[in-house]
Each structure stands twice: as structure tokens, then as C-alpha cells.
DRENTI-153117 format. One record per residue (C-alpha): residue number from 1; z, y, x. Coordinates in steps of 0.1 Angstrom, whole numbers. Layout:
BEGIN
+-----+-------+-------+-------+
! seq !    up ! north !  east !
+-----+-------+-------+-------+
! NUM !     Z !     Y !     X !
...
+-----+-------+-------+-------+
//
This chain:
BEGIN
+-----+-------+-------+-------+
! seq !    up ! north !  east !
+-----+-------+-------+-------+
!   1 !   -70 !   -49 !  -227 !
!   2 !   -80 !   -78 !  -234 !
!   3 !   -72 !   -86 !  -268 !
!   4 !   -56 !   -61 !  -301 !
!   5 !   -18 !   -55 !  -296 !
!   6 !    -7 !   -68 !  -330 !
!   7 !   -21 !   -99 !  -318 !
!   8 !    -6 !   -97 !  -285 !
!   9 !    30 !   -87 !  -303 !
!  10 !    22 !  -120 !  -325 !
!  11 !    17 !  -144 !  -296 !
!  12 !    42 !  -134 !  -278 !
!  13 !    70 !  -127 !  -310 !
!  14 !    80 !   -93 !  -295 !
!  15 !    93 !   -82 !  -328 !
!  16 !    86 !   -46 !  -337 !
!  17 !   109 !   -30 !  -313 !
!  18 !   102 !   -41 !  -274 !
!  19 !   109 !   -30 !  -241 !
!  20 !    95 !   -40 !  -210 !
!  21 !   120 !   -64 !  -200 !
!  22 !   123 !   -80 !  -233 !
!  23 !    87 !   -81 !  -236 !
!  24 !    88 !  -101 !  -198 !
!  25 !   117 !  -124 !  -213 !
!  26 !    97 !  -135 !  -241 !
!  27 !    64 !  -140 !  -219 !
!  28 !    87 !  -160 !  -195 !
!  29 !    97 !  -188 !  -223 !
!  30 !    66 !  -192 !  -242 !
!  31 !    47 !  -192 !  -208 !
!  32 !    72 !  -221 !  -198 !
!  33 !    67 !  -239 !  -232 !
!  34 !    29 !  -240 !  -229 !
!  35 !    32 !  -252 !  -193 !
!  36 !    57 !  -283 !  -204 !
!  37 !    32 !  -289 !  -234 !
!  38 !     6 !  -285 !  -208 !
!  39 !   -14 !  -265 !  -229 !
!  40 !   -31 !  -249 !  -203 !
!  41 !   -56 !  -228 !  -222 !
!  42 !   -23 !  -219 !  -245 !
!  43 !    -5 !  -205 !  -215 !
!  44 !   -37 !  -185 !  -202 !
!  45 !   -38 !  -168 !  -237 !
!  46 !    -2 !  -160 !  -232 !
!  47 !    -7 !  -144 !  -201 !
!  48 !   -35 !  -121 !  -214 !
!  49 !   -12 !  -114 !  -247 !
!  50 !    17 !  -105 !  -215 !
!  51 !    -9 !   -80 !  -199 !
!  52 !   -20 !   -65 !  -233 !
!  53 !    18 !   -49 !  -237 !
!  54 !    25 !   -41 !  -209 !
!  55 !    -4 !   -23 !  -203 !
!  56 !     4 !    -7 !  -235 !
!  57 !    42 !     1 !  -223 !
!  58 !    30 !    12 !  -191 !
!  59 !    11 !    44 !  -203 !
!  60 !    35 !    53 !  -227 !
!  61 !    59 !    53 !  -199 !
!  62 !    34 !    76 !  -183 !
!  63 !    24 !    96 !  -206 !
!  64 !    58 !   106 !  -217 !
!  65 !    74 !   110 !  -179 !
!  66 !    42 !   112 !  -158 !
!  67 !    59 !    73 !  -140 !
!  68 !    69 !    36 !  -152 !
!  69 !    95 !    14 !  -139 !
!  70 !    94 !   -20 !  -151 !
!  71 !   127 !   -37 !  -148 !
!  72 !   121 !   -72 !  -142 !
!  73 !   143 !   -99 !  -158 !
!  74 !   132 !  -123 !  -129 !
!  75 !   154 !  -130 !   -98 !
!  76 !   123 !  -140 !   -75 !
!  77 !   103 !  -112 !   -85 !
!  78 !    67 !  -109 !   -69 !
!  79 !    73 !   -80 !   -45 !
!  80 !    34 !   -74 !   -48 !
!  81 !    30 !   -68 !   -82 !
!  82 !    71 !   -59 !   -90 !
!  83 !    72 !   -86 !  -122 !
!  84 !    38 !   -67 !  -140 !
!  85 !    17 !   -99 !  -131 !
!  86 !    -9 !   -70 !  -124 !
!  87 !   -19 !   -39 !   -99 !
!  88 !   -24 !   -10 !  -121 !
!  89 !   -53 !    21 !  -111 !
!  90 !   -45 !    50 !  -130 !
!  91 !   -75 !    80 !  -138 !
!  92 !   -69 !   111 !  -111 !
!  93 !   -73 !   148 !  -125 !
!  94 !   -73 !   185 !  -107 !
!  95 !   -47 !   205 !  -122 !
!  96 !   -33 !   240 !  -107 !
!  97 !     1 !   241 !   -97 !
!  98 !    24 !   266 !   -88 !
!  99 !    25 !   273 !   -47 !
! 100 !    59 !   260 !   -37 !
! 101 !    57 !   283 !    -4 !
! 102 !    52 !   320 !   -21 !
! 103 !    64 !   308 !   -59 !
! 104 !    29 !   318 !   -75 !
! 105 !    31 !   357 !   -63 !
! 106 !     8 !   354 !   -36 !
! 107 !    22 !   372 !    -7 !
! 108 !    50 !   363 !    16 !
! 109 !    69 !   379 !    42 !
! 110 !    64 !   376 !    75 !
! 111 !    71 !   389 !   116 !
! 112 !    52 !   418 !   117 !
! 113 !    25 !   413 !   142 !
! 114 !    27 !   448 !   159 !
! 115 !    65 !   449 !   169 !
! 116 !    69 !   407 !   169 !
! 117 !    96 !   411 !   148 !
! 118 !   117 !   437 !   166 !
! 119 !   114 !   465 !   144 !
! 120 !   110 !   487 !   176 !
! 121 !    79 !   502 !   198 !
! 122 !    84 !   496 !   232 !
! 123 !    63 !   511 !   258 !
! 124 !    70 !   519 !   298 !
! 125 !    51 !   542 !   317 !
! 126 !    42 !   531 !   351 !
! 127 !    56 !   563 !   368 !
! 128 !    84 !   552 !   352 !
! 129 !   106 !   557 !   317 !
! 130 !    90 !   554 !   286 !
! 131 !    95 !   554 !   247 !
! 132 !   119 !   531 !   224 !
! 133 !   102 !   542 !   183 !
! 134 !   105 !   526 !   147 !
! 135 !    74 !   502 !   143 !
! 136 !    50 !   527 !   119 !
! 137 !    33 !   497 !   110 !
! 138 !    70 !   477 !    94 !
! 139 !    91 !   509 !    95 !
! 140 !   120 !   490 !   113 !
! 141 !   119 !   465 !    86 !
! 142 !   107 !   438 !   114 !
! 143 !    89 !   420 !    87 !
! 144 !    61 !   429 !    65 !
! 145 !    42 !   411 !    36 !
! 146 !     9 !   396 !    38 !
! 147 !   -10 !   370 !    24 !
! 148 !     5 !   338 !    14 !
! 149 !   -17 !   311 !    38 !
! 150 !   -11 !   281 !    14 !
! 151 !   -28 !   295 !   -19 !
! 152 !   -45 !   323 !    -2 !
! 153 !   -30 !   346 !   -26 !
! 154 !   -41 !   327 !   -54 !
! 155 !    -5 !   320 !   -61 !
! 156 !   -16 !   284 !   -72 !
! 157 !   -29 !   253 !   -54 !
! 158 !   -53 !   222 !   -64 !
! 159 !   -32 !   195 !   -71 !
! 160 !   -44 !   159 !   -76 !
! 161 !   -24 !   137 !   -98 !
! 162 !   -25 !   107 !  -121 !
! 163 !   -27 !   104 !  -158 !
! 164 !   -19 !    82 !  -184 !
! 165 !   -50 !    62 !  -189 !
! 166 !   -61 !    33 !  -172 !
! 167 !   -91 !    28 !  -147 !
! 168 !   -83 !    -4 !  -138 !
! 169 !   -63 !   -31 !  -136 !
! 170 !   -63 !   -64 !  -108 !
! 171 !   -46 !   -94 !  -113 !
! 172 !   -20 !  -106 !   -87 !
! 173 !   -30 !  -133 !   -70 !
! 174 !     3 !  -136 !   -50 !
! 175 !    21 !  -150 !   -81 !
! 176 !   -13 !  -158 !  -104 !
! 177 !    -4 !  -133 !  -132 !
! 178 !    30 !  -143 !  -135 !
! 179 !    50 !  -118 !  -120 !
! 180 !    74 !  -144 !   -99 !
! 181 !    73 !  -168 !   -75 !
! 182 !    79 !  -201 !   -90 !
! 183 !    95 !  -227 !   -69 !
! 184 !    63 !  -250 !   -68 !
! 185 !    43 !  -220 !   -57 !
! 186 !    65 !  -219 !   -27 !
! 187 !    50 !  -237 !    -1 !
! 188 !    63 !  -257 !    25 !
! 189 !    56 !  -245 !    60 !
! 190 !    33 !  -270 !    83 !
! 191 !    47 !  -290 !   109 !
! 192 !    38 !  -287 !   135 !
! 193 !    22 !  -315 !   159 !
! 194 !    33 !  -324 !   196 !
! 195 !    16 !  -308 !   224 !
! 196 !    -4 !  -330 !   241 !
! 197 !    -2 !  -323 !   276 !
! 198 !   -42 !  -332 !   292 !
! 199 !   -43 !  -348 !   320 !
! 200 !   -48 !  -334 !   355 !
! 201 !   -74 !  -343 !   376 !
! 202 !   -64 !  -372 !   404 !
! 203 !   -57 !  -355 !   434 !
! 204 !   -60 !  -388 !   457 !
! 205 !   -86 !  -391 !   484 !
! 206 !  -113 !  -415 !   488 !
! 207 !  -109 !  -432 !   521 !
! 208 !  -145 !  -424 !   538 !
! 209 !  -170 !  -459 !   546 !
! 210 !  -197 !  -458 !   566 !
! 211 !  -216 !  -469 !   536 !
! 212 !  -214 !  -438 !   520 !
! 213 !  -233 !  -416 !   552 !
! 214 !  -262 !  -442 !   547 !
! 215 !  -295 !  -432 !   538 !
! 216 !  -317 !  -443 !   507 !
! 217 !  -345 !  -461 !   532 !
! 218 !  -316 !  -475 !   550 !
! 219 !  -304 !  -495 !   516 !
! 220 !  -341 !  -506 !   511 !
! 221 !  -348 !  -518 !   546 !
! 222 !  -311 !  -534 !   543 !
! 223 !  -322 !  -554 !   512 !
! 224 !  -354 !  -566 !   529 !
! 225 !  -336 !  -581 !   557 !
! 226 !  -317 !  -600 !   536 !
! 227 !  -344 !  -616 !   515 !
+-----+-------+-------+-------+
//
């Protein structure tokens, strides 16, 4: 966090009991006031205070509910940061969770590989006839208990989950940490320049004259005779 939480609460004037939506509303008013009075350095401090409070509230939500939601009061909310002004990255940790395939039992019921789920052992003789007996492995039940292929019989599997501790934060470049896209940040589309057609080379044929076939020696001889 960039500053103390108590100092950030005082700068935005959020009071003692506040939520994410209320924090963003207070930030919008405070930041607009600084911008109108051209207090650019103080506007940066307001953004820093908003970031401090938002990080605190987001971590509290993650700790209580394992997720967080941002209810943005802005109509033109930035779709990149969802109104937060920052991109949050949390620390991951590996935990053991119950296997969803076997329900922590470590074994499951599967088709008997001997009778292929038929429950019968059928064998035909080449000379005719055969046998149709009950499968000795599954005893006609068609299924047998085997080791769970998901947890390998352990009953639990490893899963990476996000903790409520922030690893890093990245300022949103799309909205410039505001959380919304003001009209002045919306760039107008550039006007297309008229396409200039390239001039094609002339296809006119140059008429042939006898002078074009003269060699350099003929030209020098003609100049001497002219003198």
C-alpha cells in the first residue's frame, strides 16, 4: 500500500463505515475537484488514497468470501480493471481438497475388465457349443471396485488456490488509474486521407527515326563535316 489506511480515509473523507462503491464515489468527487482547480499533484495523492482503501477492501472480501466484487458507480466503467483502477495479483498456495471423482474414498466402481461389464464369462468351442458362466471376478455384478484414477487412491488432490494476500498491483493504463473512461480520454477516429492513384507509365509508342539508328562514329563524322 502506498500510504497509511487512516490517512487515505481522511483524504477521501469516506467516514468510518464505507464500502467499495462508496469509496469510488468519494474518490470521483475529490479527484474532479482537484482537476477543476488544476491541482495535479494533489490529484495524484487522491488516486494513491483510493488505491490504498481499495486494496484493503478487496483483501477483506477475499479473506471472508474467497472472492471479491467491485460494484462500480461509473456509467463508463473501464472494462480492463472493472472500475478498480488497478489490476490485482494474489499469492497462490497449494492445498489438499477432496477428490470430486471418488468423494475422498479413493476407490470407484468401474466395468469389470474380465467380462467387460456383461457379468458373464462366455466361451465358444471351435467344435461347436460353449460355456456361459457367471464371471468369477465380479460375481455377475458387472462392476468391480478399482483405484480412483484421479487421486490414485489417495482420496485428495492438490489444488492451487488464491490467498487473500496481494502479491502485486499494476496500474491500469487504459483508464490511467481512474476506473472509468472520461470523454476527454476518448480519442476521435483519425480522418482517412484520400487515396492518390499512382500514375501509370505512358503506353504511347515513340516513332522510329533514322537518327536513332546512327552510331557514335556517324555522329562525330557529321559534326566535323558541318564545321
